[in-house]
N, CA, C and O atoms as a DFTB+ gen file, in Angstrom:
304 C
 N C O
     1  1     -67.295     107.147     117.001
     2  2     -67.217     107.606     115.633
     3  2     -65.890     108.341     115.433
     4  3     -65.506     109.171     116.256
     5  1     -65.215     108.040     114.370
     6  2     -63.937     108.680     114.050
     7  2     -64.123     109.621     112.861
     8  3     -65.121     109.516     112.149
     9  1     -63.181     110.537     112.633
    10  2     -63.291     111.412     111.450
    11  2     -63.400     110.639     110.146
    12  3     -64.060     111.093     109.211
    13  1     -62.764     109.485     110.072
    14  2     -62.840     108.682     108.852
    15  2     -64.265     108.200     108.604
    16  3     -64.691     108.105     107.453
    17  1     -65.018     107.889     109.682
    18  2     -66.404     107.456     109.542
    19  2     -67.265     108.566     108.949
    20  3     -68.141     108.305     108.125
    21  1     -67.017     109.790     109.364
    22  2     -67.799     110.924     108.883
    23  2     -67.563     111.139     107.393
    24  3     -68.504     111.420     106.651
    25  1     -66.305     111.010     106.947
    26  2     -65.986     111.244     105.533
    27  2     -66.768     110.321     104.604
    28  3     -67.055     110.701     103.469
    29  1     -67.113     109.140     105.048
    30  2     -67.812     108.209     104.172
    31  2     -69.298     108.551     104.039
    32  3     -69.921     108.174     103.046
    33  1     -69.884     109.262     105.024
    34  2     -71.323     109.531     105.019
    35  2     -71.711     110.984     104.737
    36  3     -72.859     111.260     104.392
    37  1     -70.754     111.920     104.881
    38  2     -71.092     113.341     104.822
    39  2     -70.109     114.063     103.909
    40  3     -68.931     113.712     103.847
    41  1     -70.607     115.074     103.200
    42  2     -69.753     115.906     102.356
    43  2     -69.078     116.956     103.236
    44  3     -69.710     117.948     103.599
    45  1     -67.811     116.756     103.582
    46  2     -67.067     117.648     104.474
    47  2     -66.546     118.834     103.666
    48  3     -65.879     118.645     102.648
    49  1     -66.844     120.054     104.110
    50  2     -66.375     121.254     103.419
    51  2     -64.989     121.681     103.893
    52  3     -64.177     122.155     103.099
    53  1     -64.719     121.513     105.184
    54  2     -63.435     121.939     105.732
    55  2     -63.164     121.151     107.005
    56  3     -64.072     120.881     107.790
    57  1     -61.893     120.785     107.197
    58  2     -61.471     120.104     108.412
    59  2     -60.413     120.956     109.091
    60  3     -59.467     121.405     108.444
    61  1     -60.566     121.183     110.392
    62  2     -59.595     121.966     111.146
    63  2     -59.110     121.165     112.338
    64  3     -59.856     120.398     112.948
    65  1     -57.850     121.362     112.650
    66  2     -57.273     120.782     113.855
    67  2     -57.040     121.954     114.806
    68  3     -56.324     122.896     114.466
    69  1     -57.632     121.903     115.978
    70  2     -57.545     122.998     116.930
    71  2     -56.533     122.634     118.021
    72  3     -56.616     121.572     118.638
    73  1     -55.587     123.532     118.240
    74  2     -54.599     123.358     119.306
    75  2     -54.700     124.548     120.250
    76  3     -55.227     125.597     119.879
    77  1     -54.201     124.387     121.457
    78  2     -54.212     125.469     122.432
    79  2     -52.790     125.832     122.806
    80  3     -51.979     124.968     123.138
    81  1     -52.501     127.117     122.747
    82  2     -51.218     127.642     123.207
    83  2     -51.476     128.285     124.561
    84  3     -52.191     129.285     124.640
    85  1     -50.909     127.732     125.628
    86  2     -51.134     128.239     126.983
    87  2     -49.861     128.892     127.497
    88  3     -48.778     128.309     127.438
    89  1     -50.007     130.102     128.000
    90  2     -48.877     130.816     128.578
    91  2     -49.244     131.272     129.980
    92  3     -50.298     131.874     130.190
    93  1     -48.378     130.985     130.931
    94  2     -48.560     131.450     132.308
    95  2     -47.571     132.578     132.557
    96  3     -46.377     132.444     132.293
    97  1     -48.083     133.690     133.068
    98  2     -47.265     134.879     133.273
    99  2     -47.232     135.197     134.756
   100  3     -48.275     135.336     135.395
   101  1     -46.047     135.311     135.291
   102  2     -45.880     135.688     136.693
   103  2     -45.684     137.191     136.737
   104  3     -44.870     137.747     135.999
   105  1     -46.431     137.833     137.600
   106  2     -46.329     139.284     137.741
   107  2     -45.266     139.571     138.813
   108  3     -45.444     139.185     139.968
   109  1     -44.167     140.241     138.447
   110  2     -43.062     140.447     139.390
   111  2     -43.434     141.316     140.594
   112  3     -42.987     141.065     141.714
   113  1     -44.250     142.333     140.352
   114  2     -44.697     143.190     141.453
   115  2     -46.055     143.771     141.101
   116  3     -46.363     143.959     139.924
   117  1     -46.860     144.054     142.097
   118  2     -48.232     144.503     141.870
   119  2     -48.307     145.821     141.091
   120  3     -49.262     146.038     140.346
   121  1     -47.336     146.681     141.248
   122  2     -47.350     147.956     140.531
   123  2     -47.206     147.768     139.025
   124  3     -47.576     148.657     138.258
   125  1     -46.676     146.623     138.585
   126  2     -46.486     146.397     137.147
   127  2     -47.705     145.768     136.486
   128  3     -47.705     145.590     135.268
   129  1     -48.749     145.423     137.246
   130  2     -49.927     144.758     136.675
   131  2     -50.557     145.576     135.543
   132  3     -50.795     145.013     134.475
   133  1     -50.843     146.888     135.720
   134  2     -51.440     147.637     134.602
   135  2     -50.561     147.649     133.347
   136  3     -51.076     147.561     132.233
   137  1     -49.261     147.755     133.516
   138  2     -48.346     147.765     132.370
   139  2     -48.371     146.424     131.645
   140  3     -48.390     146.373     130.415
   141  1     -48.369     145.336     132.420
   142  2     -48.403     143.990     131.831
   143  2     -49.716     143.779     131.083
   144  3     -49.713     143.278     129.958
   145  1     -50.841     144.157     131.697
   146  2     -52.145     143.986     131.054
   147  2     -52.256     144.815     129.780
   148  3     -52.788     144.345     128.775
   149  1     -51.762     146.034     129.820
   150  2     -51.805     146.889     128.635
   151  2     -50.973     146.315     127.490
   152  3     -51.401     146.330     126.336
   153  1     -49.791     145.813     127.811
   154  2     -48.924     145.216     126.787
   155  2     -49.567     143.969     126.190
   156  3     -49.518     143.763     124.978
   157  1     -50.172     143.134     127.040
   158  2     -50.820     141.918     126.553
   159  2     -52.030     142.255     125.699
   160  3     -52.267     141.610     124.678
   161  1     -52.801     143.263     126.107
   162  2     -53.974     143.686     125.347
   163  2     -53.572     144.099     123.930
   164  3     -54.224     143.717     122.958
   165  1     -52.508     144.872     123.822
   166  2     -52.038     145.337     122.512
   167  2     -51.628     144.161     121.626
   168  3     -51.974     144.125     120.446
   169  1     -50.900     143.212     122.183
   170  2     -50.447     142.047     121.415
   171  2     -51.642     141.193     120.984
   172  3     -51.702     140.738     119.841
   173  1     -52.590     140.978     121.895
   174  2     -53.740     140.134     121.582
   175  2     -54.644     140.777     120.532
   176  3     -55.188     140.075     119.681
   177  1     -54.812     142.086     120.576
   178  2     -55.629     142.762     119.569
   179  2     -54.962     142.704     118.205
   180  3     -55.626     142.455     117.199
   181  1     -53.668     142.929     118.163
   182  2     -52.941     142.914     116.894
   183  2     -52.946     141.509     116.282
   184  3     -53.063     141.359     115.066
   185  1     -52.821     140.498     117.117
   186  2     -52.789     139.123     116.637
   187  2     -54.151     138.484     116.493
   188  3     -54.248     137.300     116.172
   189  1     -55.214     139.253     116.726
   190  2     -56.583     138.745     116.648
   191  2     -56.737     137.487     117.506
   192  3     -57.198     136.445     117.039
   193  1     -56.342     137.615     118.755
   194  2     -56.378     136.570     119.767
   195  2     -57.774     135.965     119.893
   196  3     -58.764     136.693     119.966
   197  1     -57.855     134.654     119.919
   198  2     -59.093     133.938     120.208
   199  2     -58.786     132.963     121.330
   200  3     -57.922     132.099     121.185
   201  1     -59.476     133.093     122.427
   202  2     -59.236     132.197     123.543
   203  2     -59.592     132.843     124.868
   204  3     -60.474     133.699     124.935
   205  1     -58.898     132.428     125.927
   206  2     -59.177     132.885     127.279
   207  2     -58.007     133.687     127.831
   208  3     -56.845     133.436     127.513
   209  1     -58.348     134.641     128.653
   210  2     -57.367     135.465     129.341
   211  2     -57.838     135.500     130.795
   212  3     -58.892     136.066     131.083
   213  1     -57.080     134.907     131.708
   214  2     -57.497     134.769     133.094
   215  2     -56.499     135.435     134.022
   216  3     -55.294     135.204     133.925
   217  1     -57.013     136.268     134.927
   218  2     -56.182     136.909     135.941
   219  2     -56.495     136.226     137.268
   220  3     -57.633     136.265     137.736
   221  1     -55.497     135.606     137.867
   222  2     -55.659     134.924     139.155
   223  2     -55.349     135.893     140.289
   224  3     -54.269     136.481     140.347
   225  1     -56.314     136.046     141.184
   226  2     -56.178     136.971     142.306
   227  2     -55.977     136.180     143.602
   228  3     -56.462     135.057     143.744
   229  1     -55.257     136.787     144.536
   230  2     -55.070     136.204     145.853
   231  2     -55.029     137.336     146.870
   232  3     -54.085     138.126     146.892
   233  1     -56.048     137.412     147.706
   234  2     -56.172     138.426     148.749
   235  2     -55.982     139.838     148.211
   236  3     -55.257     140.643     148.795
   237  1     -56.639     140.130     147.095
   238  2     -56.621     141.473     146.524
   239  2     -55.474     141.769     145.575
   240  3     -55.460     142.823     144.939
   241  1     -54.516     140.868     145.465
   242  2     -53.386     141.077     144.562
   243  2     -53.422     140.082     143.417
   244  3     -54.053     139.030     143.515
   245  1     -52.745     140.419     142.337
   246  2     -52.673     139.528     141.187
   247  2     -51.563     138.516     141.419
   248  3     -50.395     138.875     141.574
   249  1     -51.950     137.242     141.439
   250  2     -50.986     136.161     141.654
   251  2     -50.341     135.734     140.338
   252  3     -49.162     135.382     140.305
   253  1     -51.111     135.765     139.263
   254  2     -50.588     135.359     137.958
   255  2     -51.634     135.557     136.881
   256  3     -52.807     135.794     137.172
   257  1     -51.205     135.460     135.649
   258  2     -52.070     135.614     134.486
   259  2     -51.842     134.415     133.571
   260  3     -50.706     133.995     133.352
   261  1     -52.934     133.873     133.042
   262  2     -52.832     132.736     132.124
   263  2     -53.607     133.076     130.860
   264  3     -54.753     133.520     130.926
   265  1     -52.979     132.867     129.710
   266  2     -53.669     133.023     128.438
   267  2     -53.752     131.663     127.767
   268  3     -52.817     130.866     127.846
   269  1     -54.863     131.401     127.115
   270  2     -55.044     130.195     126.315
   271  2     -55.534     130.646     124.954
   272  3     -56.664     131.113     124.811
   273  1     -54.683     130.504     123.962
   274  2     -55.012     130.946     122.615
   275  2     -55.313     129.736     121.755
   276  3     -54.532     128.786     121.703
   277  1     -56.460     129.779     121.076
   278  2     -56.830     128.693     120.175
   279  2     -56.143     128.905     118.843
   280  3     -56.192     129.994     118.272
   281  1     -55.505     127.864     118.353
   282  2     -54.781     127.922     117.091
   283  2     -55.402     126.867     116.177
   284  3     -55.414     125.682     116.511
   285  1     -55.913     127.294     115.033
   286  2     -56.491     126.314     114.116
   287  2     -55.538     126.082     112.958
   288  3     -54.873     127.003     112.484
   289  1     -55.485     124.850     112.518
   290  2     -54.662     124.465     111.372
   291  2     -55.589     123.757     110.400
   292  3     -56.254     122.786     110.759
   293  1     -55.629     124.243     109.179
   294  2     -56.483     123.621     108.169
   295  2     -55.745     122.432     107.564
   296  3     -54.632     122.555     107.052
   297  1     -56.400     121.283     107.640
   298  2     -55.814     120.068     107.035
   299  2     -56.028     120.105     105.533
   300  3     -57.066     120.559     105.052
   301  1     -55.045     119.626     104.805
   302  2     -55.209     119.589     103.341
   303  2     -55.642     118.218     102.883
   304  3     -55.829     117.998     101.686
């Protein structure tokens, strides 16, 4: 079934196209992890972030951080 098939049978109120913005962050040193997390938290709260925030650990240390933000675009 394609979106065009749905339009012929159902009254569509809104159509959205969802994209993902993925960012991988390398932590330069373990002592900077709290600073990096705090800065990211502030940006994500201000931007009303929707998505995933993953901290990758390796033997007790942070190896990297990955964010996946969902971005919706309303089709006209």
